[in-house]
Wavefront OBJ file of the C-alpha trace (Angstrom):
o trace
v 0.000 0.000 0.000
v 1.405 3.402 -0.991
v 1.628 6.272 1.457
v -1.353 8.157 -0.058
v -3.363 4.930 0.045
v -2.586 4.452 3.733
v -3.596 8.031 4.464
v -6.903 7.836 2.589
v -7.590 4.463 4.215
v -7.164 6.071 7.631
v -9.827 8.681 6.846
v -12.159 6.635 4.619
v -15.775 6.353 5.718
v -19.054 5.695 3.929
v -22.110 7.968 3.766
v -20.443 10.766 5.718
v -22.879 13.519 4.740
v -25.882 11.383 5.656
v -24.428 10.691 9.099
v -23.494 14.323 9.687
v -27.002 15.499 8.852
v -28.576 12.706 10.906
v -26.497 13.705 13.947
v -27.514 17.349 13.606
v -31.217 16.480 13.245
v -31.110 14.068 16.177
v -29.753 16.910 18.298
v -31.695 19.898 16.957
v -34.824 18.306 15.526
v -35.910 17.094 12.088
v -36.440 20.644 10.844
v -33.056 21.916 12.010
v -31.558 24.612 9.800
v -28.650 23.237 7.772
v -26.136 26.085 7.793
v -22.368 26.463 8.189
v -22.962 27.560 11.789
v -25.250 24.688 12.815
v -22.913 22.170 11.193
v -19.753 23.717 12.675
v -19.519 21.445 15.756
v -19.411 18.457 13.383
v -17.704 19.488 10.154
v -14.573 21.388 11.282
v -12.187 18.437 11.412
v -9.332 19.841 13.429
v -8.617 19.958 17.128
v -10.368 23.153 18.198
v -13.185 23.353 15.711
v -14.720 26.674 14.745
v -12.601 28.602 17.270
v -9.450 27.640 15.377
v -11.015 28.591 12.046
v -12.011 31.987 13.426
v -8.458 32.598 14.654
v -6.965 31.595 11.300
v -9.280 34.008 9.487
v -8.400 36.814 11.902
v -4.868 36.422 10.564
v -5.778 35.933 6.905
v -8.390 38.730 6.813
v -10.337 37.505 3.762
v -12.293 40.086 1.781
v -15.599 39.831 -0.043
v -15.182 38.606 -3.591
v -11.785 37.001 -3.040
v -11.002 33.451 -4.123
v -9.368 31.381 -1.360
v -7.793 27.927 -1.380
v -8.394 25.410 1.416
v -5.548 22.876 1.273
v -6.739 19.600 2.792
v -10.350 20.706 3.134
v -11.754 17.542 4.733
v -15.547 17.561 4.526
v -15.557 21.290 3.861
v -16.792 22.822 7.107
v -14.278 25.675 7.281
v -14.666 26.397 3.563
v -18.435 26.735 3.898
v -18.224 28.865 7.035
v -15.632 31.180 5.469
v -17.537 31.542 2.196
v -20.750 32.415 4.043
v -19.130 34.690 6.611
v -16.894 36.690 4.303
v -18.880 36.481 1.044
v -15.948 35.024 -0.839
v -15.337 31.953 -2.979
v -13.422 28.971 -1.631
v -11.912 26.066 -3.511
v -11.089 23.080 -1.321
v -8.826 20.196 -2.260
v -8.453 16.880 -0.456
v -6.827 13.534 -1.152
v -9.600 11.487 0.497
v -12.434 10.751 -1.978
v -14.986 10.087 0.770
v -14.299 13.527 2.244
v -14.728 15.214 -1.139
v -18.022 13.413 -1.784
v -19.322 14.469 1.623
v -18.143 18.054 1.160
v -20.036 18.403 -2.111
v -23.215 16.978 -0.573
v -22.989 19.326 2.412
v -22.283 22.278 0.112
v -25.560 21.496 -1.612
v -27.408 21.024 1.682
v -26.296 24.461 2.886
v -26.994 26.177 -0.438
v -23.314 26.953 -0.965
v -22.526 24.800 -3.991
v -21.878 27.911 -6.079
v -19.549 29.461 -3.500
v -17.500 26.387 -2.528
v -15.852 24.107 -5.076
v -14.309 20.793 -4.055
v -11.463 19.183 -6.003
v -10.088 15.676 -5.540
v -6.304 15.939 -5.467
v -3.010 16.139 -3.654
v -1.599 19.055 -1.661
v 1.817 18.328 -3.162
v 0.587 18.500 -6.765
v -2.063 21.208 -6.838
v -4.021 21.144 -10.127
v -4.202 24.930 -10.399
v -2.373 27.503 -12.488
v 0.260 29.785 -11.019
v -1.042 32.888 -9.209
v -4.667 31.724 -9.077
v -5.732 32.502 -5.507
v -6.099 35.634 -3.364
v -5.293 33.709 -0.192
v -4.936 30.205 1.231
v -5.162 28.335 4.485
v -4.495 24.831 5.718
v -5.434 23.325 9.067
v -3.709 20.226 10.458
v -2.727 18.793 7.083
v 1.064 18.880 6.771
v 1.413 16.129 9.396
v 0.430 13.705 6.609
v 2.922 15.166 4.114
v 6.255 13.371 3.686
v 7.661 16.246 1.599
v 6.749 19.495 3.378
v 8.934 21.604 1.086
v 6.870 20.457 -1.893
v 3.666 21.176 0.060
v 4.660 24.747 0.905
v 6.136 25.339 -2.560
v 2.898 24.347 -4.261
v 0.923 26.626 -1.959
v 3.258 29.510 -2.779
v 3.065 28.823 -6.524
v -0.725 29.056 -6.771
v -1.009 32.270 -4.739
v -1.003 35.671 -6.393
v 2.036 37.848 -5.624
v 1.457 39.564 -2.278
v -1.235 37.081 -1.229
v -1.136 35.594 2.243
v -1.592 32.103 3.645
v -2.190 30.708 7.125
v -0.868 27.297 8.135
v -2.090 25.770 11.388
v -0.034 22.644 12.099
v 0.662 20.143 14.816
v 4.434 19.950 15.132
v 7.057 17.880 16.882
v 7.842 18.840 20.455
v 10.865 18.077 22.598
v 9.101 15.627 24.904
v 9.669 12.424 22.949
v 7.710 10.333 20.459
v 3.959 10.999 20.423
v 1.376 8.555 21.686
v -0.671 6.998 18.889
v -3.312 6.786 17.515
v -4.084 10.445 16.839
v -6.621 12.028 14.473
v -4.204 12.214 11.533
v -2.490 8.837 11.917
v -2.976 5.474 13.588
v 0.792 4.950 13.833
v 3.999 6.876 13.216
v 4.188 5.381 9.697
v 2.079 8.182 8.170
v 2.855 10.924 10.691
v 5.405 13.524 9.588
v 5.892 16.005 12.395
v 8.247 18.964 12.013
v 9.654 21.175 14.727
v 9.115 24.920 14.758
v 12.597 25.492 13.320
v 12.102 22.851 10.617
v 8.788 24.464 9.718
v 10.477 27.858 9.399
v 13.174 26.379 7.151
v 10.679 24.665 4.836
v 8.393 27.692 4.539
v 11.282 30.000 3.739
v 12.820 27.572 1.245
v 9.453 27.377 -0.528
v 9.661 31.090 -1.297
v 7.355 32.544 1.334
v 8.016 35.583 3.444
v 7.141 34.789 7.073
v 4.995 37.437 8.754
v 4.582 35.476 11.978
v 5.458 31.974 13.127
v 4.579 30.919 16.645
v 4.215 27.984 18.989
v 0.726 28.759 20.296
v 0.558 25.757 22.636
v 0.909 27.827 25.850
v -2.081 29.931 24.838
v -4.304 27.062 23.719
v -3.393 24.174 26.034
v -5.180 25.401 29.193
v -8.525 25.436 27.375
v -7.890 21.985 25.901
v -7.031 20.575 29.325
v -10.133 22.160 30.857
v -12.290 20.672 28.108
v -10.701 17.245 28.583
v -11.337 17.394 32.335
v -14.939 18.441 31.784
v -15.469 15.625 29.291
v -13.827 12.910 31.424
v -16.267 10.113 32.078
v -18.975 11.704 29.965
v -18.078 10.110 26.654
v -18.176 11.764 23.272
v -20.236 14.967 22.853
v -23.624 14.894 21.163
v -22.203 16.779 18.186
v -18.727 16.116 16.863
v -16.510 14.691 14.165
v -17.187 11.209 15.530
v -20.219 11.434 13.239
v -17.837 10.228 10.522
v -14.674 9.192 12.393
v -16.528 6.961 14.832
v -15.765 5.903 18.404
v -12.036 5.955 17.693
v -12.183 9.723 18.230
v -12.266 9.031 21.958
v -8.691 7.695 21.883
v -7.590 10.175 19.222
v -8.692 13.161 21.284
v -7.207 11.805 24.511
v -3.828 11.208 22.887
v -3.854 14.613 21.207
v -4.300 16.388 24.532
v -1.810 14.102 26.303
v 0.845 14.692 23.634
v 0.481 18.457 23.939
v 0.513 18.348 27.746
v 3.677 16.235 27.755
v 5.431 18.395 25.180
v 5.527 15.611 22.607
v 3.688 17.806 20.123
v 3.177 21.550 19.737
v 0.673 23.745 17.942
v 2.304 25.858 15.239
v 0.635 28.817 13.578
v 2.198 30.575 10.575
v 1.117 33.644 8.660
v 3.077 33.963 5.420
v 3.038 35.952 2.209
v 4.098 35.275 -1.351
v 6.520 38.115 -2.188
v 5.503 40.697 -4.758
l 1 2 3 4 5 6 7 8 9 10 11 12 13 14 15 16 17 18 19 20 21 22 23 24 25 26 27 28 29 30 31 32 33 34 35 36 37 38 39 40 41 42 43 44 45 46 47 48 49 50 51 52 53 54 55 56 57 58 59 60 61 62 63 64 65 66 67 68 69 70 71 72 73 74 75 76 77 78 79 80 81 82 83 84 85 86 87 88 89 90 91 92 93 94 95 96 97 98 99 100 101 102 103 104 105 106 107 108 109 110 111 112 113 114 115 116 117 118 119 120 121 122 123 124 125 126 127 128 129 130 131 132 133 134 135 136 137 138 139 140 141 142 143 144 145 146 147 148 149 150 151 152 153 154 155 156 157 158 159 160 161 162 163 164 165 166 167 168 169 170 171 172 173 174 175 176 177 178 179 180 181 182 183 184 185 186 187 188 189 190 191 192 193 194 195 196 197 198 199 200 201 202 203 204 205 206 207 208 209 210 211 212 213 214 215 216 217 218 219 220 221 222 223 224 225 226 227 228 229 230 231 232 233 234 235 236 237 238 239 240 241 242 243 244 245 246 247 248 249 250 251 252 253 254 255 256 257 258 259 260 261 262 263 264 265 266 267 268 269 270 271 272 273 274 275 276
């Protein structure tokens, strides 16, 4: 099995959109409004959900009418929320076919099929012309990328000169090997964690100008620990990505928080710009 095959196998799941909508309706009633906001607790597939997407957009500052790229879009929750909130267009790309199928179905369910386009493809071989996009973002994707320089280089290539990108990554900490499984990998075989310094080197080598690059773990970890303590013994929440990732999210989430608390992983946030 090739590396991309192992990655897509990790994320593969049938009838994702149906299960997402069923979870929402079971919680909010059969006539629940299907919007980017009501779906947000389920369809933002990264550690801190909508809060993390909001913070990324505070850095990116998208403008109405712009065309943004979501690299590793998952089932499209952030793309839909951003398109609706900022009145812009978003193109999302993901390597997992089941995610792309679900994203398109949920775009239609929210009435955003014209604003959000989903493309099946690889983050290291983006099927877009040079200087296509007004901005880009990527949330917890590069951990599955064996060649981060290629990943950042492709992102830089498809941005217009002067355009900005936000990368929110989980990186390698100094506390030793992470505990697995985690949301992006069942084992270390498909987990490619980079330190803050390695991330800086790859981003710069790709041609980006770094506007900010930070380890945001100290700011974020207290809230994650408080949430973990509150959730202890209560099981999975009524709304969450376990709608499509299943009961394994219990172990994934526990290991994610444990790795951060023990310094095995860190949360890296980068704001970069393609030079003029």
